All heavy atoms as a GROMACS GRO file, in nm:
protein
  618
    1MET      N    1  15.366  12.091  10.966
    1MET     CA    2  15.347  11.962  10.901
    1MET      C    3  15.234  11.887  10.973
    1MET      O    4  15.222  11.894  11.093
    1MET     CB    5  15.477  11.882  10.908
    1MET     CG    6  15.466  11.749  10.836
    1MET     SD    7  15.615  11.648  10.841
    1MET     CE    8  15.738  11.760  10.784
    2ASN      N    9  15.158  11.814  10.898
    2ASN     CA   10  15.047  11.737  10.951
    2ASN      C   11  15.098  11.623  11.039
    2ASN      O   12  15.198  11.558  11.008
    2ASN     CB   13  14.966  11.683  10.832
    2ASN     CG   14  14.845  11.607  10.875
    2ASN    OD1   15  14.856  11.491  10.911
    2ASN    ND2   16  14.732  11.672  10.871
    3ARG      N   17  15.027  11.598  11.148
    3ARG     CA   18  15.067  11.493  11.242
    3ARG      C   19  15.073  11.356  11.174
    3ARG      O   20  15.163  11.276  11.202
    3ARG     CB   21  14.968  11.490  11.358
    3ARG     CG   22  14.999  11.382  11.458
    3ARG     CD   23  14.902  11.386  11.572
    3ARG     NE   24  14.924  11.273  11.658
    3ARG     CZ   25  14.858  11.251  11.767
    3ARG    NH1   26  14.765  11.335  11.804
    3ARG    NH2   27  14.883  11.147  11.841
    4ALA      N   28  14.979  11.325  11.086
    4ALA     CA   29  14.977  11.196  11.017
    4ALA      C   30  15.102  11.176  10.932
    4ALA      O   31  15.157  11.066  10.925
    4ALA     CB   32  14.851  11.183  10.932
    5VAL      N   33  15.148  11.282  10.869
    5VAL     CA   34  15.269  11.274  10.788
    5VAL      C   35  15.389  11.244  10.877
    5VAL      O   36  15.472  11.159  10.845
    5VAL     CB   37  15.290  11.405  10.708
    5VAL    CG1   38  15.424  11.404  10.636
    5VAL    CG2   39  15.176  11.426  10.610
    6GLU      N   40  15.398  11.311  10.990
    6GLU     CA   41  15.508  11.286  11.083
    6GLU      C   42  15.506  11.143  11.134
    6GLU      O   43  15.610  11.077  11.140
    6GLU     CB   44  15.499  11.383  11.200
    6GLU     CG   45  15.526  11.527  11.164
    6GLU     CD   46  15.505  11.620  11.282
    6GLU    OE1   47  15.482  11.573  11.395
    6GLU    OE2   48  15.513  11.741  11.260
    7VAL      N   49  15.388  11.093  11.171
    7VAL     CA   50  15.375  10.955  11.220
    7VAL      C   51  15.416  10.857  11.111
    7VAL      O   52  15.488  10.761  11.136
    7VAL     CB   53  15.230  10.928  11.268
    7VAL    CG1   54  15.206  10.780  11.291
    7VAL    CG2   55  15.201  11.007  11.395
    8ALA      N   56  15.368  10.879  10.989
    8ALA     CA   57  15.400  10.788  10.879
    8ALA      C   58  15.551  10.783  10.854
    8ALA      O   59  15.609  10.675  10.842
    8ALA     CB   60  15.328  10.833  10.752
    9ARG      N   61  15.615  10.898  10.850
    9ARG     CA   62  15.759  10.900  10.825
    9ARG      C   63  15.836  10.832  10.938
    9ARG      O   64  15.934  10.761  10.915
    9ARG     CB   65  15.806  11.043  10.805
    9ARG     CG   66  15.761  11.099  10.672
    9ARG     CD   67  15.812  11.236  10.647
    9ARG     NE   68  15.770  11.281  10.514
    9ARG     CZ   69  15.757  11.406  10.479
    9ARG    NH1   70  15.784  11.501  10.565
    9ARG    NH2   71  15.718  11.437  10.358
   10TYR      N   72  15.794  10.853  11.061
   10TYR     CA   73  15.860  10.791  11.175
   10TYR      C   74  15.848  10.639  11.169
   10TYR      O   75  15.947  10.567  11.186
   10TYR     CB   76  15.799  10.845  11.305
   10TYR     CG   77  15.857  10.781  11.428
   10TYR    CD1   78  15.980  10.822  11.477
   10TYR    CD2   79  15.788  10.679  11.493
   10TYR    CE1   80  16.034  10.763  11.590
   10TYR    CE2   81  15.842  10.619  11.606
   10TYR     CZ   82  15.964  10.661  11.654
   10TYR     OH   83  16.018  10.601  11.764
   11LEU      N   84  15.728  10.589  11.144
   11LEU     CA   85  15.707  10.445  11.141
   11LEU      C   86  15.776  10.379  11.022
   11LEU      O   87  15.831  10.270  11.034
   11LEU     CB   88  15.558  10.412  11.139
   11LEU     CG   89  15.483  10.446  11.267
   11LEU    CD1   90  15.334  10.424  11.249
   11LEU    CD2   91  15.535  10.363  11.384
   12VAL      N   92  15.775  10.444  10.908
   12VAL     CA   93  15.840  10.389  10.790
   12VAL      C   94  15.990  10.374  10.813
   12VAL      O   95  16.050  10.274  10.772
   12VAL     CB   96  15.810  10.478  10.667
   12VAL    CG1   97  15.905  10.452  10.553
   12VAL    CG2   98  15.666  10.457  10.621
   13ARG      N   99  16.050  10.470  10.883
   13ARG     CA  100  16.193  10.461  10.913
   13ARG      C  101  16.225  10.336  10.994
   13ARG      O  102  16.332  10.278  10.979
   13ARG     CB  103  16.241  10.585  10.988
   13ARG     CG  104  16.266  10.703  10.899
   13ARG     CD  105  16.345  10.811  10.972
   13ARG     NE  106  16.286  10.857  11.095
   13ARG     CZ  107  16.206  10.964  11.106
   13ARG    NH1  108  16.179  11.036  11.000
   13ARG    NH2  109  16.157  10.999  11.222
   14GLY      N  110  16.134  10.294  11.081
   14GLY     CA  111  16.159  10.178  11.164
   14GLY      C  112  16.127  10.045  11.099
   14GLY      O  113  16.174   9.941  11.144
   15VAL      N  114  16.053  10.046  10.990
   15VAL     CA  115  16.005   9.921  10.931
   15VAL      C  116  16.078   9.885  10.802
   15VAL      O  117  16.103   9.768  10.776
   15VAL     CB  118  15.853   9.931  10.903
   15VAL    CG1  119  15.802   9.811  10.828
   15VAL    CG2  120  15.777   9.948  11.033
   16LEU      N  121  16.112   9.982  10.721
   16LEU     CA  122  16.167   9.955  10.589
   16LEU      C  123  16.319   9.961  10.587
   16LEU      O  124  16.380  10.033  10.666
   16LEU     CB  125  16.111  10.054  10.487
   16LEU     CG  126  15.959  10.051  10.471
   16LEU    CD1  127  15.915  10.156  10.373
   16LEU    CD2  128  15.912   9.914  10.427
   17ARG      N  129  16.378   9.888  10.496
   17ARG     CA  130  16.523   9.890  10.481
   17ARG      C  131  16.572  10.022  10.424
   17ARG      O  132  16.678  10.071  10.460
   17ARG     CB  133  16.568   9.778  10.388
   17ARG     CG  134  16.559   9.642  10.449
   17ARG     CD  135  16.613   9.540  10.355
   17ARG     NE  136  16.596   9.407  10.414
   17ARG     CZ  137  16.596   9.297  10.346
   17ARG    NH1  138  16.614   9.298  10.216
   17ARG    NH2  139  16.581   9.181  10.407
   18ARG      N  140  16.497  10.077  10.329
   18ARG     CA  141  16.536  10.202  10.264
   18ARG      C  142  16.422  10.303  10.276
   18ARG      O  143  16.354  10.332  10.178
   18ARG     CB  144  16.568  10.175  10.117
   18ARG     CG  145  16.687  10.082  10.099
   18ARG     CD  146  16.717  10.049   9.954
   18ARG     NE  147  16.717  10.167   9.871
   18ARG     CZ  148  16.665  10.171   9.749
   18ARG    NH1  149  16.607  10.066   9.697
   18ARG    NH2  150  16.670  10.281   9.678
   19PRO      N  151  16.400  10.358  10.394
   19PRO     CA  152  16.287  10.449  10.413
   19PRO      C  153  16.297  10.577  10.331
   19PRO      O  154  16.196  10.641  10.304
   19PRO     CB  155  16.289  10.479  10.563
   19PRO     CG  156  16.429  10.452  10.605
   19PRO     CD  157  16.479  10.342  10.515
   20GLU      N  158  16.417  10.612  10.288
   20GLU     CA  159  16.433  10.736  10.212
   20GLU      C  160  16.367  10.730  10.075
   20GLU      O  161  16.343  10.833  10.012
   20GLU     CB  162  16.582  10.771  10.196
   20GLU     CG  163  16.660  10.677  10.106
   20GLU     CD  164  16.708  10.549  10.174
   20GLU    OE1  165  16.684  10.530  10.294
   20GLU    OE2  166  16.772  10.469  10.104
   21VAL      N  167  16.332  10.610  10.026
   21VAL     CA  168  16.269  10.598   9.894
   21VAL      C  169  16.116  10.605   9.902
   21VAL      O  170  16.049  10.607   9.799
   21VAL     CB  171  16.312  10.468   9.822
   21VAL    CG1  172  16.462  10.470   9.797
   21VAL    CG2  173  16.270  10.345   9.899
   22VAL      N  174  16.061  10.610  10.023
   22VAL     CA  175  15.916  10.615  10.039
   22VAL      C  176  15.869  10.760  10.027
   22VAL      O  177  15.927  10.850  10.087
   22VAL     CB  178  15.873  10.558  10.176
   22VAL    CG1  179  15.724  10.574  10.197
   22VAL    CG2  180  15.915  10.413  10.187
   23LYS      N  181  15.767  10.780   9.949
   23LYS     CA  182  15.708  10.913   9.933
   23LYS      C  183  15.580  10.918  10.016
   23LYS      O  184  15.498  10.827  10.011
   23LYS     CB  185  15.673  10.940   9.786
   23LYS     CG  186  15.788  10.924   9.691
   23LYS     CD  187  15.869  11.050   9.686
   23LYS     CE  188  15.967  11.047   9.573
   23LYS     NZ  189  16.100  11.017   9.606
   24VAL      N  190  15.564  11.024  10.093
   24VAL     CA  191  15.444  11.045  10.173
   24VAL      C  192  15.375  11.169  10.118
   24VAL      O  193  15.430  11.278  10.121
   24VAL     CB  194  15.478  11.063  10.323
   24VAL    CG1  195  15.350  11.086  10.402
   24VAL    CG2  196  15.554  10.943  10.377
   25GLU      N  197  15.254  11.150  10.066
   25GLU     CA  198  15.179  11.259  10.005
   25GLU      C  199  15.055  11.287  10.091
   25GLU      O  200  14.979  11.196  10.123
   25GLU     CB  201  15.138  11.219   9.864
   25GLU     CG  202  15.058  11.322   9.789
   25GLU     CD  203  15.020  11.271   9.651
   25GLU    OE1  204  15.083  11.178   9.599
   25GLU    OE2  205  14.923  11.326   9.597
   26HIS      N  206  15.035  11.413  10.127
   26HIS     CA  207  14.921  11.453  10.209
   26HIS      C  208  14.828  11.541  10.127
   26HIS      O  209  14.871  11.637  10.065
   26HIS     CB  210  14.969  11.528  10.332
   26HIS     CG  211  14.858  11.582  10.415
   26HIS    ND1  212  14.843  11.716  10.438
   26HIS    CD2  213  14.756  11.521  10.479
   26HIS    CE1  214  14.737  11.735  10.515
   26HIS    NE2  215  14.682  11.619  10.540
   27VAL      N  216  14.699  11.506  10.127
   27VAL     CA  217  14.598  11.586  10.059
   27VAL      C  218  14.494  11.627  10.163
   27VAL      O  219  14.436  11.541  10.230
   27VAL     CB  220  14.530  11.507   9.944
   27VAL    CG1  221  14.420  11.590   9.880
   27VAL    CG2  222  14.633  11.464   9.841
   28TRP      N  223  14.474  11.757  10.177
   28TRP     CA  224  14.377  11.809  10.272
   28TRP      C  225  14.245  11.834  10.200
   28TRP      O  226  14.242  11.889  10.090
   28TRP     CB  227  14.427  11.940  10.331
   28TRP     CG  228  14.337  11.998  10.435
   28TRP    CD1  229  14.341  11.975  10.569
   28TRP    CD2  230  14.228  12.089  10.413
   28TRP    NE1  231  14.243  12.045  10.632
   28TRP    CE2  232  14.171  12.117  10.538
   28TRP    CE3  233  14.174  12.148  10.302
   28TRP    CZ2  234  14.063  12.201  10.555
   28TRP    CZ3  235  14.065  12.233  10.317
   28TRP    CH2  236  14.011  12.258  10.443
   29THR      N  237  14.134  11.790  10.262
   29THR     CA  238  14.001  11.825  10.214
   29THR      C  239  13.926  11.883  10.333
   29THR      O  240  13.969  11.866  10.448
   29THR     CB  241  13.924  11.702  10.160
   29THR    OG1  242  13.891  11.615  10.268
   29THR    CG2  243  14.005  11.627  10.056
   30PRO      N  244  13.815  11.951  10.312
   30PRO     CA  245  13.743  12.009  10.426
   30PRO      C  246  13.699  11.906  10.531
   30PRO      O  247  13.693  11.938  10.649
   30PRO     CB  248  13.622  12.074  10.360
   30PRO     CG  249  13.667  12.106  10.222
   30PRO     CD  250  13.759  11.994  10.183
   31GLU      N  251  13.671  11.785  10.489
   31GLU     CA  252  13.623  11.683  10.584
   31GLU      C  253  13.729  11.584  10.629
   31GLU      O  254  13.713  11.520  10.732
   31GLU     CB  255  13.507  11.603  10.523
   31GLU     CG  256  13.381  11.682  10.498
   31GLU     CD  257  13.384  11.756  10.366
   31GLU    OE1  258  13.458  11.711  10.276
   31GLU    OE2  259  13.317  11.858  10.354
   32ALA      N  260  13.835  11.567  10.550
   32ALA     CA  261  13.929  11.458  10.580
   32ALA      C  262  14.070  11.492  10.535
   32ALA      O  263  14.093  11.579  10.453
   32ALA     CB  264  13.883  11.331  10.510
   33ASP      N  265  14.163  11.417  10.593
   33ASP     CA  266  14.302  11.419  10.549
   33ASP      C  267  14.326  11.287  10.476
   33ASP      O  268  14.293  11.180  10.528
   33ASP     CB  269  14.398  11.428  10.668
   33ASP     CG  270  14.396  11.564  10.732
   33ASP    OD1  271  14.427  11.662  10.661
   33ASP    OD2  272  14.363  11.574  10.851
   34LEU      N  273  14.382  11.295  10.358
   34LEU     CA  274  14.416  11.176  10.280
   34LEU      C  275  14.567  11.164  10.276
   34LEU      O  276  14.638  11.260  10.245
   34LEU     CB  277  14.361  11.187  10.138
   34LEU     CG  278  14.214  11.224  10.126
   34LEU    CD1  279  14.176  11.244   9.980
   34LEU    CD2  280  14.126  11.119  10.191
   35LEU      N  281  14.616  11.048  10.311
   35LEU     CA  282  14.760  11.024  10.317
   35LEU      C  283  14.793  10.907  10.226
   35LEU      O  284  14.738  10.799  10.240
   35LEU     CB  285  14.802  10.993  10.460
   35LEU     CG  286  14.949  11.000  10.492
   35LEU    CD1  287  14.999  11.143  10.480
   35LEU    CD2  288  14.975  10.948  10.631
   36PHE      N  289  14.880  10.931  10.130
   36PHE     CA  290  14.919  10.827  10.034
   36PHE      C  291  15.067  10.795  10.053
   36PHE      O  292  15.151  10.884  10.051
   36PHE     CB  293  14.895  10.874   9.890
   36PHE     CG  294  14.753  10.909   9.864
   36PHE    CD1  295  14.713  11.041   9.855
   36PHE    CD2  296  14.657  10.810   9.850
   36PHE    CE1  297  14.581  11.075   9.831
   36PHE    CE2  298  14.524  10.843   9.826
   36PHE     CZ  299  14.486  10.976   9.817
   37LEU      N  300  15.096  10.667  10.073
   37LEU     CA  301  15.235  10.622  10.084
   37LEU      C  302  15.271  10.553   9.953
   37LEU      O  303  15.198  10.466   9.905
   37LEU     CB  304  15.250  10.521  10.198
   37LEU     CG  305  15.214  10.569  10.338
   37LEU    CD1  306  15.230  10.456  10.437
   37LEU    CD2  307  15.298  10.687  10.378
   38ARG      N  308  15.382  10.592   9.896
   38ARG     CA  309  15.430  10.530   9.772
   38ARG      C  310  15.556  10.451   9.806
   38ARG      O  311  15.661  10.510   9.836
   38ARG     CB  312  15.460  10.635   9.668
   38ARG     CG  313  15.338  10.707   9.622
   38ARG     CD  314  15.374  10.810   9.515
   38ARG     NE  315  15.262  10.894   9.484
   38ARG     CZ  316  15.174  10.867   9.386
   38ARG    NH1  317  15.190  10.760   9.313
   38ARG    NH2  318  15.073  10.948   9.363
   39LEU      N  319  15.543  10.319   9.802
   39LEU     CA  320  15.655  10.230   9.830
   39LEU      C  321  15.706  10.171   9.700
   39LEU      O  322  15.625  10.126   9.618
   39LEU     CB  323  15.611  10.114   9.920
   39LEU     CG  324  15.616  10.134  10.069
   39LEU    CD1  325  15.512  10.232  10.113
   39LEU    CD2  326  15.600  10.003  10.139
   40PRO      N  327  15.837  10.167   9.683
   40PRO     CA  328  15.892  10.100   9.566
   40PRO      C  329  15.856   9.951   9.570
   40PRO      O  330  15.836   9.893   9.678
   40PRO     CB  331  16.043  10.118   9.579
   40PRO     CG  332  16.060  10.231   9.675
   40PRO     CD  333  15.940  10.229   9.764
   41GLU      N  334  15.847   9.890   9.455
   41GLU     CA  335  15.808   9.749   9.446
   41GLU      C  336  15.898   9.659   9.531
   41GLU      O  337  15.851   9.566   9.594
   41GLU     CB  338  15.811   9.705   9.300
   41GLU     CG  339  15.749   9.570   9.277
   41GLU     CD  340  15.601   9.566   9.312
   41GLU    OE1  341  15.531   9.667   9.291
   41GLU    OE2  342  15.555   9.460   9.361
   42GLU      N  343  16.026   9.688   9.534
   42GLU     CA  344  16.120   9.608   9.613
   42GLU      C  345  16.082   9.606   9.761
   42GLU      O  346  16.080   9.502   9.826
   42GLU     CB  347  16.261   9.664   9.596
   42GLU     CG  348  16.365   9.601   9.683
   42GLU     CD  349  16.498   9.674   9.674
   42GLU    OE1  350  16.534   9.717   9.563
   42GLU    OE2  351  16.563   9.688   9.778
   43GLU      N  352  16.050   9.723   9.817
   43GLU     CA  353  16.012   9.731   9.958
   43GLU      C  354  15.875   9.667   9.981
   43GLU      O  355  15.852   9.602  10.083
   43GLU     CB  356  16.009   9.877  10.004
   43GLU     CG  357  16.145   9.940  10.014
   43GLU     CD  358  16.230   9.882  10.126
   43GLU    OE1  359  16.177   9.823  10.222
   43GLU    OE2  360  16.353   9.895  10.117
   44ARG      N  361  15.786   9.684   9.888
   44ARG     CA  362  15.651   9.628   9.902
   44ARG      C  363  15.656   9.475   9.902
   44ARG      O  364  15.585   9.410   9.978
   44ARG     CB  365  15.562   9.678   9.789
   44ARG     CG  366  15.416   9.652   9.815
   44ARG     CD  367  15.331   9.699   9.704
   44ARG     NE  368  15.344   9.843   9.686
   44ARG     CZ  369  15.256   9.915   9.622
   44ARG    NH1  370  15.150   9.858   9.569
   44ARG    NH2  371  15.272  10.044   9.609
   45ARG      N  372  15.740   9.417   9.817
   45ARG     CA  373  15.752   9.270   9.811
   45ARG      C  374  15.813   9.216   9.939
   45ARG      O  375  15.783   9.103   9.979
   45ARG     CB  376  15.838   9.230   9.692
   45ARG     CG  377  15.764   9.228   9.561
   45ARG     CD  378  15.847   9.160   9.457
   45ARG     NE  379  15.982   9.217   9.453
   45ARG     CZ  380  16.033   9.281   9.351
   45ARG    NH1  381  15.964   9.297   9.242
   45ARG    NH2  382  16.156   9.330   9.356
   46ARG      N  383  15.900   9.292  10.001
   46ARG     CA  384  15.968   9.246  10.122
   46ARG      C  385  15.873   9.234  10.240
   46ARG      O  386  15.889   9.147  10.326
   46ARG     CB  387  16.083   9.342  10.156
   46ARG     CG  388  16.178   9.287  10.259
   46ARG     CD  389  16.288   9.386  10.287
   46ARG     NE  390  16.245   9.501  10.365
   46ARG     CZ  391  16.216   9.496  10.496
   46ARG    NH1  392  16.223   9.384  10.562
   46ARG    NH2  393  16.179   9.605  10.559
   47LEU      N  394  15.772   9.319  10.244
   47LEU     CA  395  15.676   9.318  10.355
   47LEU      C  396  15.561   9.223  10.325
   47LEU      O  397  15.515   9.214  10.213
   47LEU     CB  398  15.620   9.458  10.377
   47LEU     CG  399  15.720   9.565  10.420
   47LEU    CD1  400  15.650   9.699  10.424
   47LEU    CD2  401  15.777   9.532  10.556
   48ARG      N  402  15.514   9.156  10.427
   48ARG     CA  403  15.394   9.072  10.412
   48ARG      C  404  15.273   9.163  10.411
   48ARG      O  405  15.274   9.272  10.466
   48ARG     CB  406  15.384   8.972  10.526
   48ARG     CG  407  15.496   8.871  10.523
   48ARG     CD  408  15.476   8.759  10.617
   48ARG     NE  409  15.401   8.796  10.737
   48ARG     CZ  410  15.405   8.731  10.851
   48ARG    NH1  411  15.482   8.628  10.864
   48ARG    NH2  412  15.334   8.770  10.953
   49SER      N  413  15.166   9.116  10.349
   49SER     CA  414  15.045   9.198  10.338
   49SER      C  415  14.989   9.232  10.476
   49SER      O  416  14.936   9.341  10.497
   49SER     CB  417  14.939   9.128  10.253
   49SER     OG  418  14.903   9.005  10.311
   50GLU      N  419  15.003   9.141  10.573
   50GLU     CA  420  14.956   9.169  10.709
   50GLU      C  421  15.036   9.282  10.772
   50GLU      O  422  14.982   9.364  10.845
   50GLU     CB  423  14.966   9.045  10.798
   50GLU     CG  424  14.889   8.926  10.751
   50GLU     CD  425  14.969   8.838  10.655
   50GLU    OE1  426  15.092   8.852  10.646
   50GLU    OE2  427  14.906   8.756  10.587
   51GLY      N  428  15.165   9.286  10.744
   51GLY     CA  429  15.250   9.392  10.797
   51GLY      C  430  15.215   9.528  10.739
   51GLY      O  431  15.212   9.628  10.811
   52VAL      N  432  15.187   9.530  10.610
   52VAL     CA  433  15.148   9.655  10.546
   52VAL      C  434  15.015   9.704  10.601
   52VAL      O  435  14.999   9.822  10.634
   52VAL     CB  436  15.140   9.638  10.392
   52VAL    CG1  437  15.080   9.761  10.327
   52VAL    CG2  438  15.277   9.608  10.336
   53ALA      N  439  14.918   9.613  10.615
   53ALA     CA  440  14.787   9.650  10.669
   53ALA      C  441  14.800   9.703  10.812
   53ALA      O  442  14.736   9.802  10.847
   53ALA     CB  443  14.692   9.530  10.665
   54ALA      N  444  14.884   9.640  10.892
   54ALA     CA  445  14.905   9.686  11.030
   54ALA      C  446  14.969   9.824  11.031
   54ALA      O  447  14.929   9.910  11.110
   54ALA     CB  448  14.990   9.585  11.105
   55LEU      N  449  15.067   9.846  10.944
   55LEU     CA  450  15.132   9.976  10.936
   55LEU      C  451  15.032  10.085  10.902
   55LEU      O  452  15.028  10.191  10.967
   55LEU     CB  453  15.244   9.972  10.831
   55LEU     CG  454  15.317  10.103  10.804
   55LEU    CD1  455  15.393  10.149  10.928
   55LEU    CD2  456  15.412  10.086  10.686
   56LEU      N  457  14.945  10.061  10.806
   56LEU     CA  458  14.844  10.160  10.767
   56LEU      C  459  14.746  10.186  10.881
   56LEU      O  460  14.709  10.301  10.906
   56LEU     CB  461  14.770  10.114  10.642
   56LEU     CG  462  14.856  10.098  10.516
   56LEU    CD1  463  14.769  10.053  10.399
   56LEU    CD2  464  14.932  10.222  10.483
   57ARG      N  465  14.704  10.081  10.954
   57ARG     CA  466  14.612  10.100  11.067
   57ARG      C  467  14.676  10.182  11.178
   57ARG      O  468  14.611  10.267  11.239
   57ARG     CB  469  14.564   9.965  11.120
   57ARG     CG  470  14.455   9.902  11.037
   57ARG     CD  471  14.389   9.785  11.110
   57ARG     NE  472  14.485   9.686  11.158
   57ARG     CZ  473  14.525   9.579  11.088
   57ARG    NH1  474  14.478   9.559  10.968
   57ARG    NH2  475  14.610   9.494  11.141
   58VAL      N  476  14.802  10.156  11.207
   58VAL     CA  477  14.871  10.230  11.313
   58VAL      C  478  14.883  10.377  11.274
   58VAL      O  479  14.860  10.466  11.356
   58VAL     CB  480  15.009  10.168  11.344
   58VAL    CG1  481  15.092  10.259  11.433
   58VAL    CG2  482  14.992  10.031  11.407
   59ILE      N  483  14.917  10.404  11.149
   59ILE     CA  484  14.926  10.543  11.103
   59ILE      C  485  14.790  10.611  11.115
   59ILE      O  486  14.781  10.725  11.161
   59ILE     CB  487  14.978  10.550  10.958
   59ILE    CG1  488  15.124  10.504  10.954
   59ILE    CG2  489  14.965  10.692  10.903
   59ILE    CD1  490  15.178  10.484  10.814
   60GLU      N  491  14.683  10.541  11.077
   60GLU     CA  492  14.549  10.598  11.088
   60GLU      C  493  14.514  10.629  11.234
   60GLU      O  494  14.456  10.733  11.264
   60GLU     CB  495  14.444  10.505  11.029
   60GLU     CG  496  14.442  10.503  10.879
   60GLU     CD  497  14.339  10.407  10.823
   60GLU    OE1  498  14.287  10.321  10.898
   60GLU    OE2  499  14.311  10.416  10.703
   61THR      N  500  14.549  10.539  11.324
   61THR     CA  501  14.515  10.557  11.464
   61THR      C  502  14.597  10.668  11.529
   61THR      O  503  14.542  10.756  11.596
   61THR     CB  504  14.539  10.425  11.541
   61THR    OG1  505  14.458  10.323  11.482
   61THR    CG2  506  14.502  10.440  11.688
   62LEU      N  507  14.726  10.668  11.509
   62LEU     CA  508  14.813  10.766  11.574
   62LEU      C  509  14.813  10.902  11.505
   62LEU      O  510  14.840  11.003  11.567
   62LEU     CB  511  14.956  10.714  11.581
   62LEU     CG  512  14.979  10.589  11.666
   62LEU    CD1  513  15.124  10.546  11.660
   62LEU    CD2  514  14.936  10.611  11.809
   63GLY      N  515  14.783  10.904  11.376
   63GLY     CA  516  14.790  11.027  11.301
   63GLY      C  517  14.662  11.109  11.299
   63GLY      O  518  14.662  11.224  11.256
   64ARG      N  519  14.554  11.052  11.349
   64ARG     CA  520  14.425  11.122  11.348
   64ARG      C  521  14.432  11.245  11.439
   64ARG      O  522  14.486  11.240  11.549
   64ARG     CB  523  14.317  11.026  11.397
   64ARG     CG  524  14.177  11.079  11.377
   64ARG     CD  525  14.072  10.973  11.404
   64ARG     NE  526  14.078  10.872  11.299
   64ARG     CZ  527  14.096  10.743  11.322
   64ARG    NH1  528  14.110  10.698  11.443
   64ARG    NH2  529  14.099  10.658  11.222
   65GLU      N  530  14.376  11.355  11.391
   65GLU     CA  531  14.373  11.479  11.469
   65GLU      C  532  14.229  11.521  11.493
   65GLU      O  533  14.156  11.549  11.397
   65GLU     CB  534  14.446  11.590  11.393
   65GLU     CG  535  14.595  11.564  11.380
   65GLU     CD  536  14.668  11.681  11.318
   65GLU    OE1  537  14.655  11.792  11.373
   65GLU    OE2  538  14.735  11.661  11.217
   66GLY      N  539  14.190  11.524  11.618
   66GLY     CA  540  14.055  11.568  11.654
   66GLY      C  541  13.948  11.484  11.588
   66GLY      O  542  13.956  11.362  11.584
   67GLU      N  543  13.848  11.550  11.535
   67GLU     CA  544  13.734  11.482  11.473
   67GLU      C  545  13.753  11.459  11.323
   67GLU      O  546  13.666  11.401  11.258
   67GLU     CB  547  13.606  11.565  11.496
   67GLU     CG  548  13.571  11.581  11.641
   67GLU     CD  549  13.539  11.447  11.708
   67GLU    OE1  550  13.470  11.365  11.645
   67GLU    OE2  551  13.586  11.427  11.820
   68ARG      N  552  13.863  11.502  11.268
   68ARG     CA  553  13.887  11.485  11.123
   68ARG      C  554  13.908  11.338  11.088
   68ARG      O  555  13.972  11.264  11.161
   68ARG     CB  556  14.007  11.566  11.078
   68ARG     CG  557  13.980  11.717  11.083
   68ARG     CD  558  14.094  11.795  11.026
   68ARG     NE  559  14.133  11.760  10.891
   68ARG     CZ  560  14.068  11.800  10.782
   68ARG    NH1  561  13.959  11.872  10.792
   68ARG    NH2  562  14.111  11.767  10.663
   69THR      N  563  13.856  11.299  10.976
   69THR     CA  564  13.876  11.164  10.924
   69THR      C  565  14.014  11.157  10.859
   69THR      O  566  14.056  11.249  10.791
   69THR     CB  567  13.769  11.131  10.819
   69THR    OG1  568  13.641  11.140  10.881
   69THR    CG2  569  13.788  10.993  10.762
   70LEU      N  570  14.084  11.048  10.884
   70LEU     CA  571  14.213  11.024  10.822
   70LEU      C  572  14.207  10.896  10.743
   70LEU      O  573  14.169  10.791  10.795
   70LEU     CB  574  14.325  11.014  10.927
   70LEU     CG  575  14.462  10.976  10.875
   70LEU    CD1  576  14.515  11.079  10.778
   70LEU    CD2  577  14.558  10.955  10.990
   71VAL      N  578  14.237  10.904  10.615
   71VAL     CA  579  14.241  10.786  10.528
   71VAL      C  580  14.384  10.768  10.482
   71VAL      O  581  14.445  10.860  10.428
   71VAL     CB  582  14.147  10.805  10.406
   71VAL    CG1  583  14.155  10.686  10.314
   71VAL    CG2  584  14.005  10.830  10.452
   72VAL      N  585  14.438  10.649  10.504
   72VAL     CA  586  14.575  10.617  10.463
   72VAL      C  587  14.568  10.508  10.358
   72VAL      O  588  14.499  10.408  10.375
   72VAL     CB  589  14.658  10.569  10.583
   72VAL    CG1  590  14.802  10.541  10.541
   72VAL    CG2  591  14.656  10.672  10.695
   73ASP      N  592  14.640  10.529  10.247
   73ASP     CA  593  14.637  10.432  10.137
   73ASP      C  594  14.779  10.411  10.086
   73ASP      O  595  14.863  10.500  10.094
   73ASP     CB  596  14.548  10.485  10.025
   73ASP     CG  597  14.518  10.380   9.920
   73ASP    OD1  598  14.522  10.260   9.953
   73ASP    OD2  599  14.491  10.416   9.806
   74LEU      N  600  14.801  10.293  10.035
   74LEU     CA  601  14.931  10.257   9.978
   74LEU      C  602  14.920  10.257   9.828
   74LEU      O  603  14.827  10.201   9.770
   74LEU     CB  604  14.970  10.117  10.028
   74LEU     CG  605  15.106  10.066   9.990
   74LEU    CD1  606  15.214  10.152  10.050
   74LEU    CD2  607  15.119   9.923  10.037
   75ARG      N  608  15.014  10.321   9.764
   75ARG     CA  609  15.013  10.326   9.617
   75ARG      C  610  15.135  10.258   9.563
   75ARG      O  611  15.235  10.251   9.620
   75ARG     CB  612  15.011  10.472   9.570
   75ARG     CG  613  14.883  10.538   9.611
   75ARG     CD  614  14.854  10.644   9.517
   75ARG     NE  615  14.719  10.691   9.544
   75ARG     CZ  616  14.663  10.789   9.484
   75ARG    NH1  617  14.730  10.852   9.392
   75ARG    NH2  618  14.543  10.825   9.511
   0.00000   0.00000   0.00000
């Protein structure tokens, strides 16, 4: 499993009330790893936009592997 996916799942468990409803999708490309988090509307409304932005930045920082680019997005 990709390190970014593991980091995302770990952090989501600590932040959200119902982490089991979050989908983490990983797409590999030759130059980058793309990570998409799908949060239900209920969980998204509960978090402030600053909290969501911080969560995505932390996942990008901790999940990066070597020289590969990691892009994390919320859907």
